[in-house]
C-alpha positions in Angstrom: -130.0 -4.5 -57.5 -133.2 -4.9 -55.4 -134.9 -1.8 -56.6 -134.1 -2.8 -60.4 -137.1 -5.3 -60.1 -139.3 -3.9 -57.5 -142.4 -3.8 -59.9 -141.7 -7.3 -60.9 -141.4 -8.5 -57.4 -144.6 -6.7 -56.5 -146.4 -8.4 -59.4 -145.1 -11.8 -58.5 -146.6 -11.3 -54.9 -149.8 -10.3 -56.4 -150.0 -13.2 -58.9 -149.4 -15.9 -56.2 -152.7 -15.0 -54.8 -154.5 -16.2 -57.8 -152.2 -18.0 -60.3 -150.7 -21.1 -58.9 -146.9 -20.5 -58.1 -147.5 -17.1 -59.5 -146.9 -18.3 -63.0 -148.1 -20.1 -65.9 -145.6 -22.8 -66.6 -143.4 -24.4 -64.0 -140.5 -23.5 -66.1 -140.8 -20.0 -65.6 -140.6 -20.3 -61.8 -137.0 -20.9 -62.0 -136.0 -17.9 -63.9 -133.2 -15.8 -62.4 -133.1 -13.4 -60.6 -136.7 -14.0 -60.3 -139.8 -14.5 -62.7 -139.8 -11.1 -64.5 -142.8 -9.3 -65.7 -142.1 -7.7 -69.4 -144.2 -5.0 -70.9 -143.0 -4.8 -74.6 -140.3 -6.4 -76.9 -139.0 -5.4 -80.6 -136.1 -6.5 -82.4 -133.6 -8.1 -80.2 -134.7 -6.2 -77.0 -137.3 -6.6 -74.2 -138.5 -4.1 -71.9 -139.8 -5.1 -68.3 -142.2 -3.3 -66.0 -139.5 -1.5 -64.1 -138.5 0.1 -67.3 -135.2 -2.1 -67.9 -133.8 -3.2 -71.1 -132.5 -6.3 -71.9 -130.8 -7.9 -75.0 -132.8 -11.0 -75.3 -131.3 -14.5 -75.9 -134.4 -16.4 -74.5 -136.6 -15.3 -77.5 -139.7 -17.1 -75.8 -137.4 -20.1 -75.5 -136.9 -20.4 -79.1 -139.7 -19.3 -81.3 -138.5 -15.7 -82.0 -136.1 -16.7 -85.2 -137.1 -13.0 -86.3 -136.8 -11.3 -83.1 -139.9 -9.6 -81.3 -142.6 -8.2 -83.3 -141.1 -8.7 -86.7 -143.0 -6.1 -88.8 -143.9 -8.6 -91.8 -145.1 -11.4 -89.4 -147.2 -8.9 -87.4 -148.7 -7.3 -90.3 -149.7 -10.7 -91.8 -151.2 -11.8 -88.4 -153.2 -8.6 -88.0 -154.7 -8.6 -91.4 -155.9 -12.1 -90.8 -157.3 -11.3 -87.4 -159.5 -8.7 -89.0 -160.9 -11.3 -91.2 -161.4 -13.9 -88.7 -159.9 -15.6 -85.5 -160.9 -19.2 -86.0 -163.5 -21.0 -88.4 -163.3 -24.4 -87.1 -163.1 -25.0 -90.9 -160.9 -24.9 -93.8 -159.3 -21.8 -95.4 -156.8 -21.7 -98.4 -153.8 -20.0 -96.2 -153.4 -23.6 -94.6 -152.9 -25.3 -97.9 -150.3 -22.5 -98.9 -148.5 -23.2 -95.6 -148.6 -27.3 -96.0 -147.4 -27.0 -99.6 -144.4 -24.8 -98.3 -143.5 -27.3 -95.5 -143.8 -30.0 -97.9 -141.5 -28.5 -100.4 -139.0 -27.4 -97.8 -138.8 -30.2 -95.2 -137.0 -33.5 -96.6 -139.4 -36.1 -94.8 -142.7 -34.0 -95.6 -144.9 -35.8 -97.7 -148.0 -35.1 -95.9 -148.5 -32.6 -92.7 -151.1 -31.9 -90.1 -151.4 -28.7 -88.1 -151.8 -28.2 -84.2 -150.7 -25.7 -81.5 -148.2 -27.2 -79.3 -145.2 -29.4 -79.5 -146.6 -31.5 -76.7 -149.7 -32.3 -78.6 -147.9 -33.2 -81.8 -145.5 -35.5 -80.2 -148.6 -37.2 -78.7 -149.8 -37.6 -82.4 -146.9 -38.8 -83.7 -146.6 -41.7 -81.2 -150.3 -42.6 -81.6 -149.7 -42.5 -85.4 -146.5 -44.7 -84.9 -148.3 -47.5 -82.9 -151.2 -47.6 -85.3 -149.0 -47.9 -88.1 -146.7 -51.0 -86.7 -149.3 -52.6 -84.4 -146.7 -52.3 -81.7 -146.7 -50.6 -78.3 -143.1 -50.0 -77.1 -141.4 -46.3 -77.5 -137.9 -45.6 -77.4 -136.7 -42.2 -76.1 -133.4 -41.0 -74.7 -131.9 -39.8 -71.3 -132.1 -35.9 -71.2 -134.6 -35.5 -74.2 -137.6 -33.4 -73.5 -140.6 -34.1 -75.8 -143.3 -32.1 -73.8 -144.9 -32.4 -70.8 -147.9 -35.0 -71.4 -147.7 -38.0 -69.0 -146.7 -40.8 -71.8 -143.4 -39.1 -72.6 -142.1 -37.0 -69.6 -139.6 -39.5 -68.3 -135.9 -39.0 -67.7 -135.6 -35.4 -68.9 -133.5 -34.4 -65.9 -133.3 -37.6 -63.7 -131.8 -37.4 -60.3 -130.4 -41.4 -60.5 -129.5 -43.0 -64.0 -132.4 -45.4 -64.8 -132.1 -47.3 -68.1 -134.4 -48.8 -69.6 -136.8 -47.7 -66.7 -137.4 -44.2 -67.2 -137.9 -41.9 -64.1 -141.0 -39.9 -64.1 -140.5 -36.1 -64.1 -143.8 -35.2 -62.2 -146.1 -36.7 -59.7 -149.2 -38.3 -61.1 -147.3 -40.1 -63.7 -147.5 -44.0 -64.2 -144.4 -45.7 -64.3 -142.6 -46.0 -67.7 -143.4 -49.4 -68.0 -147.2 -48.9 -67.7 -146.7 -46.0 -70.4 -145.0 -48.6 -72.6 -141.6 -46.5 -72.7 -138.1 -47.3 -72.7 -135.2 -45.0 -71.9 -131.7 -45.3 -73.3 -128.5 -43.3 -73.4 -128.3 -41.3 -76.3 -125.2 -40.9 -78.9 -124.8 -44.7 -77.9 -124.9 -47.0 -81.0 -124.1 -50.1 -79.2 -126.5 -49.9 -76.3 -129.5 -49.2 -78.6 -128.3 -52.1 -81.1 -128.3 -54.7 -78.1 -131.6 -53.5 -77.0 -133.3 -53.9 -80.4 -131.6 -57.3 -81.1 -133.6 -58.4 -78.3 -136.6 -56.5 -78.3 -136.9 -54.7 -81.9 -140.1 -56.4 -82.7 -142.0 -54.7 -79.8 -140.8 -51.3 -80.6 -143.3 -48.9 -82.5 -141.1 -45.8 -82.7 -138.0 -44.2 -81.6 -138.1 -40.6 -80.8 -135.2 -38.5 -80.7 -133.9 -34.7 -80.6 -131.4 -34.6 -83.7 -129.6 -32.3 -81.6 -130.0 -32.6 -78.0 -131.1 -29.2 -77.4 -132.9 -29.5 -74.0 -129.6 -30.8 -72.6 -126.7 -28.8 -73.2 -127.2 -28.3 -77.2 -125.4 -31.7 -77.7 -124.6 -32.8 -81.2 -124.9 -36.3 -82.4 -121.7 -38.3 -82.7 -120.5 -38.5 -86.6 -122.6 -41.2 -88.1 -125.2 -41.6 -85.2 -128.4 -40.2 -87.0 -127.2 -42.4 -90.0 -127.1 -45.3 -87.7 -130.6 -44.5 -86.2 -132.1 -44.6 -89.7 -130.5 -47.8 -90.5 -131.3 -49.6 -87.6 -135.0 -48.4 -87.7 -135.2 -49.5 -91.3 -134.0 -52.8 -90.1 -136.6 -53.4 -87.6 -139.5 -51.8 -89.3 -139.5 -48.9 -86.6 -140.9 -45.4 -87.3 -138.3 -42.8 -86.5 -139.4 -39.9 -85.4 -137.2 -36.3 -85.1 -138.5 -33.9 -82.5 -137.5 -30.7 -84.1 -139.5 -28.3 -82.4 -136.5 -26.3 -81.5 -134.3 -27.5 -84.5 -136.7 -27.2 -87.1 -136.5 -23.7 -89.2 -133.9 -22.5 -86.7 -130.6 -24.3 -87.5 -131.8 -24.2 -91.0 -134.5 -23.8 -93.4 -135.0 -27.5 -94.0 -134.1 -28.1 -90.0 -131.5 -30.6 -88.6 -132.8 -33.3 -91.2 -131.6 -31.2 -93.8 -128.6 -30.2 -92.0 -127.4 -33.7 -91.5 -128.9 -35.5 -94.6 -131.0 -37.9 -92.7 -134.5 -38.1 -93.3 -136.9 -39.6 -90.5 -140.4 -41.1 -90.8 -142.3 -38.5 -88.8 -141.1 -34.8 -87.9 -142.5 -32.4 -85.1 -142.1 -28.8 -85.4 -143.2 -25.8 -83.4 -141.5 -22.7 -82.0 -139.8 -20.9 -85.1 -142.2 -22.2 -87.7 -144.6 -19.1 -86.9 -142.1 -16.6 -85.1 -143.9 -17.0 -81.6 -147.4 -17.4 -82.8 -149.0 -21.0 -81.5 -148.4 -23.3 -84.1 -147.1 -27.1 -84.2 -146.6 -29.5 -87.3 -146.4 -33.1 -87.7 -144.6 -34.1 -90.9 -143.9 -37.3 -92.7 -144.8 -40.1 -95.0 -147.9 -40.1 -96.8 -148.3 -44.0 -95.9 -148.3 -43.2 -92.2 -150.5 -40.2 -92.7 -153.0 -42.3 -94.8 -154.3 -43.7 -91.3 -155.2 -40.1 -90.4 -156.7 -39.4 -93.7 -158.9 -42.5 -93.5 -160.0 -41.7 -90.0 -158.5 -44.9 -88.6 -156.3 -42.9 -86.2 -157.9 -39.8 -84.7 -156.4 -36.5 -84.9 -158.2 -33.1 -84.1 -158.3 -29.9 -82.3 -160.5 -26.7 -82.3 -157.4 -24.6 -82.9 -155.8 -26.6 -85.5 -154.5 -24.6 -88.5 -155.7 -21.4 -86.5 -155.8 -18.5 -89.2 -153.7 -16.0 -87.7 -151.0 -18.6 -86.4 -151.2 -19.9 -90.2 -150.9 -16.5 -91.4 -147.8 -15.9 -89.3 -146.3 -19.1 -90.8 -146.4 -18.1 -94.1 -145.0 -14.9 -93.4 -142.1 -16.0 -91.4 -141.3 -18.7 -94.3 -141.3 -15.8 -96.7 -138.8 -14.1 -94.8 -136.6 -17.1 -94.0 -136.5 -18.2 -97.8 -135.7 -14.8 -99.1 -132.4 -14.3 -100.7 -131.6 -17.8 -100.6 -131.8 -18.0 -96.7 -129.7 -14.7 -96.1 -131.4 -14.8 -92.6 -129.5 -17.9 -91.7 -126.2 -16.4 -92.8 -126.7 -13.5 -90.8 -127.6 -15.5 -87.7 -124.6 -17.9 -88.1 -122.2 -14.8 -88.5 -123.4 -13.2 -85.4 -124.0 -16.5 -83.3 -120.6 -17.6 -84.2 -118.8 -14.2 -83.3 -120.8 -14.4 -79.8 -119.6 -18.0 -79.2 -116.0 -17.2 -79.7 -116.3 -13.9 -77.8 -117.7 -16.0 -74.6 -114.7 -18.5 -74.8 -112.3 -15.6 -75.2 -113.6 -13.6 -72.1 -113.6 -16.8 -70.1 -110.0 -17.6 -71.4 -108.8 -14.0 -70.6 -110.0 -14.5 -66.9 -108.6 -17.9 -66.6 -112.1 -19.7 -65.9 -113.1 -22.9 -67.6 -116.2 -22.9 -70.0 -118.2 -25.0 -72.0 -119.5 -23.5 -75.1 -121.1 -25.7 -77.8 -123.8 -26.2 -80.3 -124.9 -24.3 -83.5 -124.7 -20.5 -84.0 -128.6 -20.3 -83.9 -128.9 -22.1 -80.7 -126.0 -22.9 -78.3 -124.9 -24.0 -74.9 -123.0 -22.2 -72.3 -121.8 -24.1 -68.9 -119.2 -23.9 -66.3 -117.8 -27.3 -65.0 -118.0 -28.6 -61.4 -114.2 -29.3 -61.6 -111.7 -27.3 -63.6 -110.4 -30.1 -65.7 -113.9 -31.2 -66.8 -114.2 -28.2 -69.3 -114.9 -30.4 -72.4 -117.5 -31.2 -74.9 -120.6 -32.6 -73.2 -121.6 -35.7 -75.2 -124.6 -37.2 -73.5 -126.8 -36.8 -70.3 -124.3 -38.4 -68.0 -121.6 -35.8 -69.2 -123.5 -32.9 -68.8 -123.9 -33.5 -65.1 -120.3 -32.1 -64.5 -121.9 -28.7 -65.4 -122.2 -26.5 -62.4 -126.0 -25.3 -62.5 -126.0 -23.3 -59.4 -122.9 -21.4 -60.6 -124.6 -20.8 -64.0 -127.8 -19.4 -62.0 -125.5 -16.7 -60.5 -124.1 -15.9 -63.9 -127.5 -15.5 -65.3 -128.6 -13.2 -62.5 -125.3 -11.1 -62.8 -126.1 -10.7 -66.8 -129.7 -9.8 -66.2 -128.6 -7.0 -63.7 -126.6 -5.7 -66.9 -129.3 -5.9 -69.2 -128.9 -9.3 -70.9 -131.4 -11.9 -70.6 -130.4 -15.6 -70.9 -131.8 -19.1 -69.9 -130.9 -20.5 -66.7 -130.3 -24.0 -68.2 -127.7 -22.6 -70.5 -129.4 -22.4 -73.9 -129.0 -19.0 -75.9 -131.0 -18.4 -78.9 -130.1 -16.2 -81.7 -132.4 -14.4 -83.9 -132.1 -12.4 -87.3 -132.5 -9.2 -85.4 -129.3 -9.7 -83.1 -126.5 -7.3 -84.4 -122.7 -6.8 -83.9 -123.4 -4.0 -81.6 -125.8 -6.6 -79.3 -122.8 -8.9 -79.3 -120.3 -6.3 -78.2 -122.5 -5.2 -75.4 -123.3 -8.7 -74.5 -119.8 -9.6 -74.3 -118.9 -6.6 -72.0 -121.5 -7.9 -69.6 -120.2 -11.6 -70.0 -116.7 -10.4 -68.7 -118.0 -8.3 -66.0 -120.5 -11.2 -64.9 -117.7 -13.7 -64.8 -115.5 -11.5 -62.8 -118.3 -10.9 -60.2 -119.6 -14.6 -60.1 -117.4 -17.2 -61.6 -114.0 -16.1 -60.7 -114.5 -15.8 -57.3 -116.2 -19.1 -57.1 -113.2 -21.0 -58.8 -111.0 -19.1 -56.8 -112.4 -20.0 -53.4 -112.0 -23.6 -54.3 -108.8 -23.0 -55.7 -109.6 -23.7 -59.3 -108.8 -20.6 -61.2 -105.8 -20.4 -63.6 -102.6 -18.8 -62.9 
């Protein structure tokens, strides 16, 4: 398949002479079969510079809940671009979007807009520390909350380190210097013991309500309710990072789906269907510190008019016909998840398929008898990432684009025909890569 990607290879070599590493985000360097260059996208499809067509389950790594170049979003964005790009001032559309979010999101009494999820996390942590007068932040192993220094710990650590987090990058301070504690997720007993000893030092607990950045792990029954109760008990601010789950698993996000209301939430990605937009939302009494100027929050591009226009248009579609978009995504996503399991069973290979129909995880266990649900970071280590990377490359060769870490994203643009074509590629790719791997190790079924 060398010629299939010849133009992408050529452009990558050219990029390496000016762009560090040839890419603009380190995550993209790990794309398989190589960092591809794309020319256009429409609906569920992407087209690369070599003329190859792909059914896209990457979707910009989550934002494109309505698919590529959704007509309503593009038209609204273009109308605003002709009226102005950035005002560094107020405009009526930002009020409309804020009012919509306050109405839709359970925890949202007030909001502030930004550009990236990373900066929104930073703002929420600052606000929690100011509100409580405390310094410690608790995050969980395997959770990702952006790439800034004070939170980038133990996302994919090579060693188990609790409560001292493992820095994910050179140039970071230690987690102790960053006043950060890392604990295992989905384990109520460990967190309760820690807070019994240190609860009065903790400003906030930040969590993905669904652990999307590691195997799309759902919370154990009652776990989110436990987080709500124990943070109330100790006067700790509970922060849900809904950058992925927000406006994706449901209109009201994971907090709506699970019925647990945090104090603060962070949104991004799907809120504007691909335009740069993030949101901090939460309790009015916390946001009073920002309103009074006691806590700083700013940004030249906050409430960027074209992004706000895209956000309003996206919510128009998502709310239409009582959430018809979500019903369609759930139907298509569920069929795809079931089909992947069936194709793997047909070939006698183990597979883990778990999560929500709008965002789910696929992985192959290192050992055949470990084909069970992944419930935390430790159990996620039983997944064979190298084998999955081979599968990702084989899928790309067959015109299906997926993420090397195992996440699949669905949009309202995906169809039953897409699912049928994808499952044919799944079966062929399993036969090419996964079946021989387990056969060589004596791990295939009879």
